[in-house]
All heavy atoms as TSV, in Angstrom:
chain	resi	resn	atom	element	x	y	z
A	1	MET	N	N	149.932	95.955	96.852
A	1	MET	CA	C	149.242	97.199	97.075
A	1	MET	C	C	150.191	98.264	97.619
A	1	MET	O	O	150.126	99.400	97.246
A	1	MET	CB	C	148.072	96.946	98.039
A	1	MET	CG	C	147.170	98.131	98.192
A	1	MET	SD	S	145.886	98.006	96.939
A	1	MET	CE	C	144.839	99.293	97.435
A	2	HIS	N	N	151.100	97.838	98.501
A	2	HIS	CA	C	152.042	98.789	99.064
A	2	HIS	C	C	152.990	99.336	97.999
A	2	HIS	O	O	153.368	100.504	98.041
A	2	HIS	CB	C	152.854	98.134	100.193
A	2	HIS	CG	C	152.039	97.922	101.432
A	2	HIS	ND1	N	151.734	98.944	102.273
A	2	HIS	CD2	C	151.463	96.807	101.944
A	2	HIS	CE1	C	151.004	98.480	103.270
A	2	HIS	NE2	N	150.819	97.169	103.091
A	3	SER	N	N	153.372	98.484	97.058
A	3	SER	CA	C	154.274	98.956	96.008
A	3	SER	C	C	153.588	99.993	95.130
A	3	SER	O	O	154.213	100.936	94.654
A	3	SER	CB	C	154.776	97.788	95.167
A	3	SER	OG	O	153.694	97.187	94.484
A	4	LEU	N	N	152.285	99.837	94.914
A	4	LEU	CA	C	151.535	100.836	94.152
A	4	LEU	C	C	151.469	102.156	94.913
A	4	LEU	O	O	151.629	103.226	94.329
A	4	LEU	CB	C	150.106	100.321	93.890
A	4	LEU	CG	C	149.715	99.987	92.470
A	4	LEU	CD1	C	148.265	99.589	92.371
A	4	LEU	CD2	C	150.120	100.991	91.470
A	5	GLU	N	N	151.251	102.089	96.214
A	5	GLU	CA	C	151.207	103.303	97.021
A	5	GLU	C	C	152.567	103.987	97.008
A	5	GLU	O	O	152.659	105.204	96.904
A	5	GLU	CB	C	150.779	102.982	98.450
A	5	GLU	CG	C	149.319	102.633	98.576
A	5	GLU	CD	C	148.945	102.208	99.990
A	5	GLU	OE1	O	149.856	102.026	100.829
A	5	GLU	OE2	O	147.743	102.054	100.235
A	6	ASN	N	N	153.633	103.218	97.113
A	6	ASN	CA	C	154.970	103.790	97.082
A	6	ASN	C	C	155.254	104.415	95.725
A	6	ASN	O	O	155.877	105.475	95.638
A	6	ASN	CB	C	156.022	102.733	97.408
A	6	ASN	CG	C	155.995	102.306	98.851
A	6	ASN	OD1	O	155.493	103.046	99.698
A	6	ASN	ND2	N	156.522	101.132	99.141
A	7	LEU	N	N	154.811	103.760	94.687
A	7	LEU	CA	C	155.003	104.293	93.352
A	7	LEU	C	C	154.259	105.612	93.209
A	7	LEU	O	O	154.788	106.585	92.703
A	7	LEU	CB	C	154.530	103.291	92.303
A	7	LEU	CG	C	154.718	103.702	90.840
A	7	LEU	CD1	C	156.200	103.907	90.540
A	7	LEU	CD2	C	154.132	102.653	89.932
A	8	ASP	N	N	153.036	105.643	93.689
A	8	ASP	CA	C	152.262	106.876	93.622
A	8	ASP	C	C	152.933	107.987	94.413
A	8	ASP	O	O	153.003	109.121	93.965
A	8	ASP	CB	C	150.836	106.652	94.142
A	8	ASP	CG	C	149.994	105.813	93.180
A	8	ASP	OD1	O	150.370	105.739	91.993
A	8	ASP	OD2	O	148.992	105.243	93.624
A	9	LEU	N	N	153.426	107.656	95.588
A	9	LEU	CA	C	154.097	108.661	96.406
A	9	LEU	C	C	155.375	109.155	95.735
A	9	LEU	O	O	155.690	110.344	95.784
A	9	LEU	CB	C	154.402	108.103	97.800
A	9	LEU	CG	C	153.192	107.849	98.704
A	9	LEU	CD1	C	153.633	107.230	100.018
A	9	LEU	CD2	C	152.443	109.152	98.955
A	10	SER	N	N	156.098	108.250	95.098
A	10	SER	CA	C	157.324	108.666	94.421
A	10	SER	C	C	156.993	109.542	93.203
A	10	SER	O	O	157.712	110.486	92.892
A	10	SER	CB	C	158.167	107.462	94.012
A	10	SER	OG	O	157.497	106.682	93.034
A	11	GLN	N	N	155.889	109.198	92.524
A	11	GLN	CA	C	155.470	110.039	91.401
A	11	GLN	C	C	155.065	111.429	91.886
A	11	GLN	O	O	155.411	112.437	91.271
A	11	GLN	CB	C	154.310	109.388	90.646
A	11	GLN	CG	C	154.712	108.177	89.831
A	11	GLN	CD	C	153.514	107.495	89.189
A	11	GLN	OE1	O	152.380	107.684	89.616
A	11	GLN	NE2	N	153.795	106.673	88.173
A	12	VAL	N	N	154.335	111.459	92.999
A	12	VAL	CA	C	153.925	112.740	93.570
A	12	VAL	C	C	155.151	113.550	93.977
A	12	VAL	O	O	155.228	114.749	93.738
A	12	VAL	CB	C	152.975	112.528	94.773
A	12	VAL	CG1	C	152.760	113.813	95.535
A	12	VAL	CG2	C	151.653	111.950	94.296
A	13	ALA	N	N	156.117	112.894	94.563
A	13	ALA	CA	C	157.348	113.581	94.968
A	13	ALA	C	C	158.086	114.124	93.749
A	13	ALA	O	O	158.600	115.249	93.770
A	13	ALA	CB	C	158.237	112.630	95.757
A	14	ALA	N	N	158.131	113.321	92.684
A	14	ALA	CA	C	158.812	113.776	91.459
A	14	ALA	C	C	158.087	114.970	90.863
A	14	ALA	O	O	158.719	115.950	90.435
A	14	ALA	CB	C	158.888	112.639	90.452
A	15	ILE	N	N	156.761	114.900	90.834
A	15	ILE	CA	C	155.977	116.018	90.302
A	15	ILE	C	C	156.176	117.255	91.166
A	15	ILE	O	O	156.355	118.366	90.664
A	15	ILE	CB	C	154.485	115.635	90.203
A	15	ILE	CG1	C	154.285	114.588	89.111
A	15	ILE	CG2	C	153.621	116.859	89.941
A	15	ILE	CD1	C	152.893	113.972	89.072
A	16	SER	N	N	156.188	117.072	92.462
A	16	SER	CA	C	156.400	118.184	93.384
A	16	SER	C	C	157.760	118.839	93.134
A	16	SER	O	O	157.883	120.056	93.094
A	16	SER	CB	C	156.298	117.689	94.823
A	16	SER	OG	O	156.560	118.731	95.721
A	17	ASN	N	N	158.783	118.008	92.960
A	17	ASN	CA	C	160.122	118.540	92.679
A	17	ASN	C	C	160.159	119.278	91.345
A	17	ASN	O	O	160.802	120.318	91.222
A	17	ASN	CB	C	161.157	117.415	92.712
A	17	ASN	CG	C	161.430	116.934	94.116
A	17	ASN	OD1	O	161.216	117.649	95.088
A	17	ASN	ND2	N	161.898	115.701	94.227
A	18	ASP	N	N	159.477	118.725	90.355
A	18	ASP	CA	C	159.410	119.387	89.045
A	18	ASP	C	C	158.734	120.751	89.163
A	18	ASP	O	O	159.191	121.733	88.589
A	18	ASP	CB	C	158.651	118.531	88.028
A	18	ASP	CG	C	159.430	117.302	87.589
A	18	ASP	OD1	O	160.658	117.249	87.851
A	18	ASP	OD2	O	158.816	116.396	86.989
A	19	LEU	N	N	157.637	120.790	89.916
A	19	LEU	CA	C	156.923	122.058	90.092
A	19	LEU	C	C	157.771	123.085	90.835
A	19	LEU	O	O	157.765	124.263	90.508
A	19	LEU	CB	C	155.596	121.835	90.812
A	19	LEU	CG	C	154.533	121.075	90.019
A	19	LEU	CD1	C	153.307	120.817	90.887
A	19	LEU	CD2	C	154.147	121.839	88.762
A	20	LYS	N	N	158.513	122.627	91.827
A	20	LYS	CA	C	159.414	123.531	92.559
A	20	LYS	C	C	160.482	124.078	91.616
A	20	LYS	O	O	160.816	125.256	91.655
A	20	LYS	CB	C	160.063	122.807	93.736
A	20	LYS	CG	C	159.131	122.570	94.892
A	20	LYS	CD	C	159.839	121.819	96.016
A	20	LYS	CE	C	158.876	121.458	97.122
A	20	LYS	NZ	N	159.513	120.645	98.174
A	21	SER	N	N	161.014	123.198	90.782
A	21	SER	CA	C	162.042	123.612	89.829
A	21	SER	C	C	161.488	124.630	88.843
A	21	SER	O	O	162.123	125.653	88.553
A	21	SER	CB	C	162.575	122.395	89.089
A	21	SER	OG	O	163.490	122.778	88.100
A	22	ILE	N	N	160.300	124.357	88.334
A	22	ILE	CA	C	159.658	125.287	87.394
A	22	ILE	C	C	159.387	126.617	88.068
A	22	ILE	O	O	159.642	127.685	87.501
A	22	ILE	CB	C	158.360	124.673	86.828
A	22	ILE	CG1	C	158.688	123.511	85.900
A	22	ILE	CG2	C	157.534	125.729	86.097
A	22	ILE	CD1	C	157.490	122.671	85.488
A	23	SER	N	N	158.913	126.583	89.293
A	23	SER	CA	C	158.628	127.803	90.042
A	23	SER	C	C	159.898	128.621	90.242
A	23	SER	O	O	159.899	129.843	90.071
A	23	SER	CB	C	158.014	127.459	91.395
A	23	SER	OG	O	157.803	128.610	92.160
A	24	THR	N	N	160.982	127.962	90.569
A	24	THR	CA	C	162.264	128.650	90.754
A	24	THR	C	C	162.728	129.274	89.440
A	24	THR	O	O	163.180	130.420	89.416
A	24	THR	CB	C	163.324	127.664	91.281
A	24	THR	OG1	O	162.864	127.117	92.521
A	24	THR	CG2	C	164.657	128.342	91.487
A	25	GLN	N	N	162.598	128.527	88.351
A	25	GLN	CA	C	162.987	129.054	87.039
A	25	GLN	C	C	162.144	130.272	86.671
A	25	GLN	O	O	162.662	131.258	86.142
A	25	GLN	CB	C	162.838	127.978	85.966
A	25	GLN	CG	C	163.837	126.845	86.072
A	25	GLN	CD	C	163.512	125.701	85.121
A	25	GLN	OE1	O	162.550	125.738	84.369
A	25	GLN	NE2	N	164.319	124.650	85.172
A	26	GLU	N	N	160.847	130.205	86.949
A	26	GLU	CA	C	159.966	131.325	86.636
A	26	GLU	C	C	160.336	132.558	87.452
A	26	GLU	O	O	160.309	133.679	86.943
A	26	GLU	CB	C	158.510	130.939	86.874
A	26	GLU	CG	C	157.961	129.985	85.831
A	26	GLU	CD	C	156.540	129.523	86.139
A	26	GLU	OE1	O	156.076	129.701	87.286
A	26	GLU	OE2	O	155.898	128.981	85.227
A	27	LYS	N	N	160.685	132.362	88.711
A	27	LYS	CA	C	161.099	133.488	89.554
A	27	LYS	C	C	162.356	134.140	88.993
A	27	LYS	O	O	162.463	135.367	88.955
A	27	LYS	CB	C	161.329	133.032	90.992
A	27	LYS	CG	C	160.052	132.741	91.745
A	27	LYS	CD	C	160.342	132.252	93.157
A	27	LYS	CE	C	159.056	131.865	93.864
A	27	LYS	NZ	N	159.308	131.327	95.201
A	28	VAL	N	N	163.310	133.329	88.567
A	28	VAL	CA	C	164.552	133.851	87.989
A	28	VAL	C	C	164.244	134.611	86.696
A	28	VAL	O	O	164.767	135.712	86.463
A	28	VAL	CB	C	165.567	132.714	87.742
A	28	VAL	CG1	C	166.740	133.190	86.901
A	28	VAL	CG2	C	166.042	132.128	89.066
A	29	GLN	N	N	163.379	134.050	85.861
A	29	GLN	CA	C	163.013	134.709	84.606
A	29	GLN	C	C	162.298	136.028	84.868
A	29	GLN	O	O	162.566	137.035	84.195
A	29	GLN	CB	C	162.129	133.798	83.757
A	29	GLN	CG	C	162.862	132.633	83.154
A	29	GLN	CD	C	161.929	131.659	82.432
A	29	GLN	OE1	O	160.722	131.682	82.632
A	29	GLN	NE2	N	162.507	130.796	81.613
A	30	LEU	N	N	161.387	136.039	85.838
A	30	LEU	CA	C	160.679	137.275	86.171
A	30	LEU	C	C	161.632	138.335	86.692
A	30	LEU	O	O	161.523	139.515	86.343
A	30	LEU	CB	C	159.575	137.008	87.197
A	30	LEU	CG	C	158.297	136.421	86.648
A	30	LEU	CD1	C	157.336	136.067	87.784
A	30	LEU	CD2	C	157.628	137.383	85.690
A	31	GLN	N	N	162.585	137.937	87.529
A	31	GLN	CA	C	163.552	138.897	88.042
A	31	GLN	C	C	164.394	139.467	86.902
A	31	GLN	O	O	164.672	140.666	86.862
A	31	GLN	CB	C	164.442	138.252	89.111
A	31	GLN	CG	C	165.371	139.234	89.799
A	31	GLN	CD	C	164.616	140.345	90.499
A	31	GLN	OE1	O	163.673	140.097	91.243
A	31	GLN	NE2	N	165.018	141.576	90.265
A	32	ASP	N	N	164.778	138.605	85.972
A	32	ASP	CA	C	165.545	139.059	84.808
A	32	ASP	C	C	164.729	140.063	83.988
A	32	ASP	O	O	165.247	141.099	83.573
A	32	ASP	CB	C	165.959	137.876	83.947
A	32	ASP	CG	C	166.768	138.292	82.737
A	32	ASP	OD1	O	167.772	139.017	82.915
A	32	ASP	OD2	O	166.391	137.913	81.609
A	33	LEU	N	N	163.448	139.761	83.775
A	33	LEU	CA	C	162.585	140.688	83.027
A	33	LEU	C	C	162.419	142.012	83.762
A	33	LEU	O	O	162.434	143.077	83.146
A	33	LEU	CB	C	161.220	140.045	82.771
A	33	LEU	CG	C	161.197	138.930	81.733
A	33	LEU	CD1	C	159.816	138.271	81.717
A	33	LEU	CD2	C	161.559	139.455	80.362
A	34	LYS	N	N	162.276	141.948	85.075
A	34	LYS	CA	C	162.163	143.179	85.869
A	34	LYS	C	C	163.428	144.020	85.734
A	34	LYS	O	O	163.358	145.241	85.576
A	34	LYS	CB	C	161.910	142.852	87.342
A	34	LYS	CG	C	160.536	142.348	87.637
A	34	LYS	CD	C	160.406	142.012	89.132
A	34	LYS	CE	C	159.095	141.366	89.459
A	34	LYS	NZ	N	159.004	140.975	90.876
A	35	ASP	N	N	164.581	143.372	85.809
A	35	ASP	CA	C	165.855	144.083	85.685
A	35	ASP	C	C	165.996	144.716	84.303
A	35	ASP	O	O	166.435	145.865	84.178
A	35	ASP	CB	C	167.022	143.138	85.949
A	35	ASP	CG	C	167.101	142.674	87.395
A	35	ASP	OD1	O	166.460	143.310	88.270
A	35	ASP	OD2	O	167.802	141.670	87.655
A	36	ARG	N	N	165.635	143.967	83.272
A	36	ARG	CA	C	165.726	144.503	81.903
A	36	ARG	C	C	164.767	145.677	81.710
A	36	ARG	O	O	165.114	146.680	81.089
A	36	ARG	CB	C	165.433	143.393	80.891
A	36	ARG	CG	C	166.549	142.361	80.806
A	36	ARG	CD	C	166.211	141.184	79.920
A	36	ARG	NE	N	165.802	141.581	78.587
A	36	ARG	CZ	C	165.153	140.801	77.748
A	36	ARG	NH1	N	164.830	139.581	78.087
A	36	ARG	NH2	N	164.814	141.237	76.557
A	37	PHE	N	N	163.551	145.546	82.250
A	37	PHE	CA	C	162.567	146.617	82.133
A	37	PHE	C	C	163.046	147.853	82.875
A	37	PHE	O	O	162.920	148.979	82.381
A	37	PHE	CB	C	161.212	146.150	82.675
A	37	PHE	CG	C	160.112	147.147	82.500
A	37	PHE	CD1	C	159.651	147.481	81.244
A	37	PHE	CD2	C	159.543	147.772	83.602
A	37	PHE	CE1	C	158.640	148.408	81.072
A	37	PHE	CE2	C	158.529	148.694	83.447
A	37	PHE	CZ	C	158.074	149.017	82.179
A	38	SER	N	N	163.617	147.659	84.043
A	38	SER	CA	C	164.153	148.772	84.822
A	38	SER	C	C	165.270	149.480	84.053
A	38	SER	O	O	165.319	150.715	84.007
A	38	SER	CB	C	164.677	148.261	86.164
A	38	SER	OG	O	165.247	149.297	86.905
A	39	SER	N	N	166.142	148.719	83.435
A	39	SER	CA	C	167.222	149.304	82.623
A	39	SER	C	C	166.649	150.079	81.441
A	39	SER	O	O	167.138	151.160	81.102
A	39	SER	CB	C	168.161	148.217	82.111
A	39	SER	OG	O	168.825	147.605	83.174
A	40	PHE	N	N	165.621	149.530	80.827
A	40	PHE	CA	C	164.978	150.198	79.699
A	40	PHE	C	C	164.382	151.532	80.141
A	40	PHE	O	O	164.553	152.557	79.477
A	40	PHE	CB	C	163.898	149.294	79.105
A	40	PHE	CG	C	163.110	149.923	78.009
A	40	PHE	CD1	C	163.640	150.083	76.733
A	40	PHE	CD2	C	161.824	150.388	78.245
A	40	PHE	CE1	C	162.911	150.679	75.723
A	40	PHE	CE2	C	161.081	150.991	77.248
A	40	PHE	CZ	C	161.627	151.136	75.986
A	41	ILE	N	N	163.688	151.550	81.281
A	41	ILE	CA	C	163.082	152.774	81.804
A	41	ILE	C	C	164.165	153.811	82.107
A	41	ILE	O	O	164.022	154.996	81.774
A	41	ILE	CB	C	162.238	152.480	83.062
A	41	ILE	CG1	C	161.045	151.603	82.710
A	41	ILE	CG2	C	161.789	153.764	83.743
A	41	ILE	CD1	C	160.075	152.208	81.729
A	42	GLU	N	N	165.258	153.395	82.714
A	42	GLU	CA	C	166.365	154.305	82.998
A	42	GLU	C	C	166.920	154.897	81.705
A	42	GLU	O	O	167.222	156.094	81.638
A	42	GLU	CB	C	167.467	153.590	83.769
A	42	GLU	CG	C	167.104	153.273	85.200
A	42	GLU	CD	C	168.154	152.438	85.909
A	42	GLU	OE1	O	169.253	152.219	85.335
A	42	GLU	OE2	O	167.879	151.985	87.029
A	43	HIS	N	N	167.078	154.070	80.697
A	43	HIS	CA	C	167.607	154.542	79.415
A	43	HIS	C	C	166.660	155.571	78.789
A	43	HIS	O	O	167.105	156.602	78.270
A	43	HIS	CB	C	167.816	153.359	78.474
A	43	HIS	CG	C	168.443	153.717	77.168
A	43	HIS	ND1	N	169.731	154.192	77.064
A	43	HIS	CD2	C	167.947	153.689	75.903
A	43	HIS	CE1	C	170.003	154.434	75.801
A	43	HIS	NE2	N	168.935	154.137	75.068
A	44	VAL	N	N	165.371	155.313	78.842
A	44	VAL	CA	C	164.384	156.249	78.301
A	44	VAL	C	C	164.466	157.574	79.047
A	44	VAL	O	O	164.450	158.651	78.435
A	44	VAL	CB	C	162.956	155.654	78.379
A	44	VAL	CG1	C	161.902	156.708	78.099
A	44	VAL	CG2	C	162.819	154.500	77.396
A	45	GLN	N	N	164.574	157.523	80.368
A	45	GLN	CA	C	164.669	158.743	81.157
A	45	GLN	C	C	165.930	159.525	80.822
A	45	GLN	O	O	165.912	160.759	80.789
A	45	GLN	CB	C	164.609	158.417	82.655
A	45	GLN	CG	C	163.240	157.952	83.099
A	45	GLN	CD	C	163.215	157.441	84.525
A	45	GLN	OE1	O	164.242	157.114	85.110
A	45	GLN	NE2	N	162.012	157.351	85.089
A	46	GLU	N	N	167.027	158.824	80.572
A	46	GLU	CA	C	168.276	159.488	80.189
A	46	GLU	C	C	168.139	160.183	78.839
A	46	GLU	O	O	168.781	161.207	78.594
A	46	GLU	CB	C	169.424	158.482	80.137
A	46	GLU	CG	C	169.844	157.958	81.489
A	46	GLU	CD	C	170.831	156.813	81.394
A	46	GLU	OE1	O	171.222	156.419	80.272
A	46	GLU	OE2	O	171.212	156.288	82.455
A	47	LEU	N	N	167.324	159.647	77.953
A	47	LEU	CA	C	167.153	160.230	76.623
A	47	LEU	C	C	166.145	161.377	76.608
A	47	LEU	O	O	166.151	162.187	75.676
A	47	LEU	CB	C	166.707	159.150	75.634
A	47	LEU	CG	C	167.732	158.073	75.316
A	47	LEU	CD1	C	167.106	157.006	74.448
A	47	LEU	CD2	C	168.957	158.660	74.659
A	48	GLU	N	N	165.308	161.476	77.625
A	48	GLU	CA	C	164.268	162.508	77.626
A	48	GLU	C	C	164.855	163.914	77.665
A	48	GLU	O	O	164.373	164.802	76.959
A	48	GLU	CB	C	163.310	162.302	78.803
A	48	GLU	CG	C	162.347	161.168	78.575
A	48	GLU	CD	C	161.421	160.912	79.751
A	48	GLU	OE1	O	161.737	161.330	80.891
A	48	GLU	OE2	O	160.374	160.275	79.523
A	49	GLN	N	N	165.878	164.163	78.466
A	49	GLN	CA	C	166.456	165.504	78.574
A	49	GLN	C	C	167.077	165.961	77.253
A	49	GLN	O	O	166.763	167.053	76.775
A	49	GLN	CB	C	167.470	165.559	79.724
A	49	GLN	CG	C	168.021	166.950	79.978
A	49	GLN	CD	C	166.945	167.953	80.367
A	49	GLN	OE1	O	165.966	167.612	81.011
A	49	GLN	NE2	N	167.127	169.187	79.970
A	50	PRO	N	N	167.952	165.173	76.640
A	50	PRO	CA	C	168.478	165.613	75.338
A	50	PRO	C	C	167.370	165.784	74.299
A	50	PRO	O	O	167.448	166.674	73.449
A	50	PRO	CB	C	169.435	164.495	74.915
A	50	PRO	CG	C	169.753	163.754	76.155
A	50	PRO	CD	C	168.602	163.948	77.081
A	51	ASN	N	N	166.339	164.974	74.377
A	51	ASN	CA	C	165.225	165.083	73.443
A	51	ASN	C	C	164.513	166.429	73.621
A	51	ASN	O	O	164.151	167.081	72.639
A	51	ASN	CB	C	164.252	163.922	73.645
A	51	ASN	CG	C	163.237	163.831	72.537
A	51	ASN	OD1	O	163.544	164.091	71.384
A	51	ASN	ND2	N	162.024	163.466	72.885
A	52	LYS	N	N	164.311	166.842	74.869
A	52	LYS	CA	C	163.674	168.142	75.127
A	52	LYS	C	C	164.517	169.287	74.574
A	52	LYS	O	O	163.980	170.241	74.013
A	52	LYS	CB	C	163.441	168.330	76.631
A	52	LYS	CG	C	162.327	167.472	77.170
A	52	LYS	CD	C	162.158	167.660	78.665
A	52	LYS	CE	C	161.104	166.715	79.215
A	52	LYS	NZ	N	160.955	166.843	80.664
A	53	LEU	N	N	165.830	169.174	74.718
A	53	LEU	CA	C	166.720	170.204	74.171
A	53	LEU	C	C	166.632	170.253	72.647
A	53	LEU	O	O	166.586	171.340	72.046
A	53	LEU	CB	C	168.162	169.957	74.610
A	53	LEU	CG	C	168.457	170.112	76.098
A	53	LEU	CD1	C	169.881	169.673	76.413
A	53	LEU	CD2	C	168.236	171.548	76.543
A	54	LEU	N	N	166.597	169.092	72.017
A	54	LEU	CA	C	166.480	169.044	70.557
A	54	LEU	C	C	165.135	169.598	70.088
A	54	LEU	O	O	165.075	170.300	69.063
A	54	LEU	CB	C	166.661	167.616	70.058
A	54	LEU	CG	C	168.081	167.058	70.147
A	54	LEU	CD1	C	168.082	165.572	69.838
A	54	LEU	CD2	C	169.017	167.815	69.231
A	55	GLU	N	N	164.076	169.323	70.822
A	55	GLU	CA	C	162.763	169.861	70.465
A	55	GLU	C	C	162.751	171.381	70.557
A	55	GLU	O	O	162.191	172.063	69.690
A	55	GLU	CB	C	161.680	169.266	71.365
A	55	GLU	CG	C	161.351	167.820	71.059
A	55	GLU	CD	C	160.374	167.211	72.051
A	55	GLU	OE1	O	160.042	167.851	73.076
A	55	GLU	OE2	O	159.911	166.082	71.795
A	56	ALA	N	N	163.384	171.925	71.593
A	56	ALA	CA	C	163.453	173.378	71.751
A	56	ALA	C	C	164.276	174.000	70.619
A	56	ALA	O	O	163.893	175.037	70.066
A	56	ALA	CB	C	164.062	173.735	73.104
A	57	GLU	N	N	165.370	173.353	70.276
A	57	GLU	CA	C	166.210	173.840	69.177
A	57	GLU	C	C	165.450	173.798	67.858
A	57	GLU	O	O	165.524	174.741	67.053
A	57	GLU	CB	C	167.474	172.973	69.095
A	57	GLU	CG	C	168.528	173.503	68.156
A	57	GLU	CD	C	169.785	172.646	68.183
A	57	GLU	OE1	O	170.108	172.063	69.234
A	57	GLU	OE2	O	170.433	172.568	67.124
A	58	LEU	N	N	164.704	172.750	67.624
A	58	LEU	CA	C	163.904	172.630	66.411
A	58	LEU	C	C	162.842	173.724	66.355
A	58	LEU	O	O	162.607	174.324	65.299
A	58	LEU	CB	C	163.247	171.253	66.345
A	58	LEU	CG	C	162.337	170.983	65.153
A	58	LEU	CD1	C	163.126	171.072	63.852
A	58	LEU	CD2	C	161.673	169.630	65.288
A	59	LEU	N	N	162.218	174.000	67.476
A	59	LEU	CA	C	161.201	175.047	67.536
A	59	LEU	C	C	161.802	176.399	67.167
A	59	LEU	O	O	161.211	177.153	66.381
A	59	LEU	CB	C	160.575	175.094	68.935
A	59	LEU	CG	C	159.470	176.113	69.147
A	59	LEU	CD1	C	158.295	175.832	68.224
A	59	LEU	CD2	C	159.035	176.112	70.606
A	60	VAL	N	N	162.974	176.711	67.696
A	60	VAL	CA	C	163.651	177.974	67.377
A	60	VAL	C	C	163.965	178.037	65.888
A	60	VAL	O	O	163.729	179.065	65.233
A	60	VAL	CB	C	164.933	178.142	68.223
A	60	VAL	CG1	C	165.785	179.285	67.725
A	60	VAL	CG2	C	164.568	178.341	69.690
A	61	LEU	N	N	164.472	176.951	65.325
A	61	LEU	CA	C	164.810	176.936	63.904
A	61	LEU	C	C	163.559	177.086	63.035
A	61	LEU	O	O	163.583	177.808	62.022
A	61	LEU	CB	C	165.547	175.641	63.544
A	61	LEU	CG	C	166.977	175.522	64.065
A	61	LEU	CD1	C	167.519	174.122	63.807
A	61	LEU	CD2	C	167.870	176.576	63.434
A	62	CYS	N	N	162.484	176.437	63.427
A	62	CYS	CA	C	161.238	176.559	62.662
A	62	CYS	C	C	160.706	177.988	62.709
A	62	CYS	O	O	160.209	178.512	61.711
A	62	CYS	CB	C	160.194	175.584	63.192
A	62	CYS	SG	S	160.514	173.872	62.747
A	63	GLN	N	N	160.821	178.616	63.861
A	63	GLN	CA	C	160.358	180.000	63.982
A	63	GLN	C	C	161.207	180.939	63.131
A	63	GLN	O	O	160.691	181.872	62.516
A	63	GLN	CB	C	160.379	180.442	65.452
A	63	GLN	CG	C	159.298	179.802	66.279
A	63	GLN	CD	C	159.432	180.102	67.764
A	63	GLN	OE1	O	160.456	180.600	68.221
A	63	GLN	NE2	N	158.389	179.776	68.516
A	64	LYS	N	N	162.503	180.709	63.085
A	64	LYS	CA	C	163.384	181.547	62.265
A	64	LYS	C	C	163.025	181.410	60.786
A	64	LYS	O	O	163.034	182.389	60.051
A	64	LYS	CB	C	164.843	181.148	62.459
A	64	LYS	CG	C	165.453	181.656	63.728
A	64	LYS	CD	C	166.919	181.275	63.789
A	64	LYS	CE	C	167.547	181.763	65.077
A	64	LYS	NZ	N	168.978	181.394	65.159
A	65	HIS	N	N	162.736	180.203	60.338
A	65	HIS	CA	C	162.452	179.983	58.931
A	65	HIS	C	C	161.030	180.370	58.547
A	65	HIS	O	O	160.735	180.552	57.371
A	65	HIS	CB	C	162.729	178.523	58.542
A	65	HIS	CG	C	164.185	178.189	58.547
A	65	HIS	ND1	N	165.123	178.904	57.857
A	65	HIS	CD2	C	164.880	177.203	59.186
A	65	HIS	CE1	C	166.316	178.399	58.052
A	65	HIS	NE2	N	166.206	177.363	58.865
A	66	SER	N	N	160.162	180.529	59.516
A	66	SER	CA	C	158.799	180.914	59.186
A	66	SER	C	C	158.634	182.431	59.099
A	66	SER	O	O	157.666	182.923	58.542
A	66	SER	CB	C	157.812	180.341	60.216
A	66	SER	OG	O	158.036	180.944	61.477
A	67	GLU	N	N	159.617	183.179	59.624
A	67	GLU	CA	C	159.572	184.641	59.512
A	67	GLU	C	C	159.903	185.032	58.074
A	67	GLU	O	O	160.700	184.386	57.413
A	67	GLU	CB	C	160.591	185.278	60.462
A	67	GLU	CG	C	160.284	185.059	61.922
A	67	GLU	CD	C	161.383	185.598	62.835
A	67	GLU	OE1	O	162.378	186.155	62.324
A	67	GLU	OE2	O	161.246	185.446	64.058
A	68	PRO	N	N	159.293	186.114	57.597
A	68	PRO	CA	C	159.611	186.557	56.231
A	68	PRO	C	C	161.081	186.953	56.118
A	68	PRO	O	O	161.659	187.499	57.050
A	68	PRO	CB	C	158.699	187.765	56.009
A	68	PRO	CG	C	157.859	187.901	57.225
A	68	PRO	CD	C	158.318	186.924	58.246
A	69	SER	N	N	161.649	186.677	54.991
A	69	SER	CA	C	163.057	186.993	54.768
A	69	SER	C	C	163.255	188.500	54.637
A	69	SER	O	O	162.466	189.181	53.992
A	69	SER	CB	C	163.545	186.290	53.511
A	69	SER	OG	O	164.865	186.676	53.225
A	70	ARG	N	N	164.307	189.004	55.242
A	70	ARG	CA	C	164.611	190.440	55.129
A	70	ARG	C	C	165.568	190.689	53.949
A	70	ARG	O	O	165.966	191.821	53.719
A	70	ARG	CB	C	165.215	190.927	56.429
A	70	ARG	CG	C	164.182	190.956	57.554
A	70	ARG	CD	C	164.753	191.484	58.822
A	70	ARG	NE	N	164.637	190.411	59.806
A	70	ARG	CZ	C	165.391	190.276	60.872
A	70	ARG	NH1	N	166.330	191.144	61.117
A	70	ARG	NH2	N	165.203	189.289	61.693
A	71	PHE	N	N	165.872	189.660	53.234
A	71	PHE	CA	C	166.788	189.789	52.113
A	71	PHE	C	C	166.195	190.684	51.024
A	71	PHE	O	O	166.890	191.505	50.425
A	71	PHE	CB	C	167.109	188.396	51.551
A	71	PHE	CG	C	168.041	188.428	50.385
A	71	PHE	CD1	C	169.371	188.786	50.545
A	71	PHE	CD2	C	167.609	188.107	49.106
A	71	PHE	CE1	C	170.240	188.812	49.489
A	71	PHE	CE2	C	168.470	188.138	48.031
A	71	PHE	CZ	C	169.804	188.495	48.227
A	72	LEU	N	N	164.891	190.562	50.770
A	72	LEU	CA	C	164.246	191.368	49.729
A	72	LEU	C	C	164.264	192.847	50.073
A	72	LEU	O	O	164.338	193.692	49.195
A	72	LEU	CB	C	162.810	190.885	49.495
A	72	LEU	CG	C	162.673	189.478	48.909
A	72	LEU	CD1	C	161.223	189.072	48.837
A	72	LEU	CD2	C	163.319	189.438	47.527
A	73	ALA	N	N	164.191	193.155	51.364
A	73	ALA	CA	C	164.183	194.563	51.771
A	73	ALA	C	C	165.536	195.213	51.510
A	73	ALA	O	O	165.591	196.420	51.303
A	73	ALA	CB	C	163.824	194.668	53.249
A	74	LEU	N	N	166.584	194.432	51.518
A	74	LEU	CA	C	167.912	194.988	51.277
A	74	LEU	C	C	168.054	195.275	49.789
A	74	LEU	O	O	168.623	196.135	49.300
A	74	LEU	CB	C	169.007	194.021	51.725
A	74	LEU	CG	C	169.059	193.756	53.219
A	74	LEU	CD1	C	170.104	192.660	53.487
A	74	LEU	CD2	C	169.477	195.007	53.974
């Protein structure tokens, strides 16, 4: 009976160690995902300013091309 109890305790200990290992791995994976997401957000923010400049430039070009041509008047 004692050997069965010891076996059960050793199994519980092994399962506990496995769960701790899995928990540690999950924490590392989550931290990695957080870091990658943070880098992605920073990259998007860096691209927003040039994008706004390009949008403004496009708007100016569209307005120039939508005005009637003065070539015919010449």
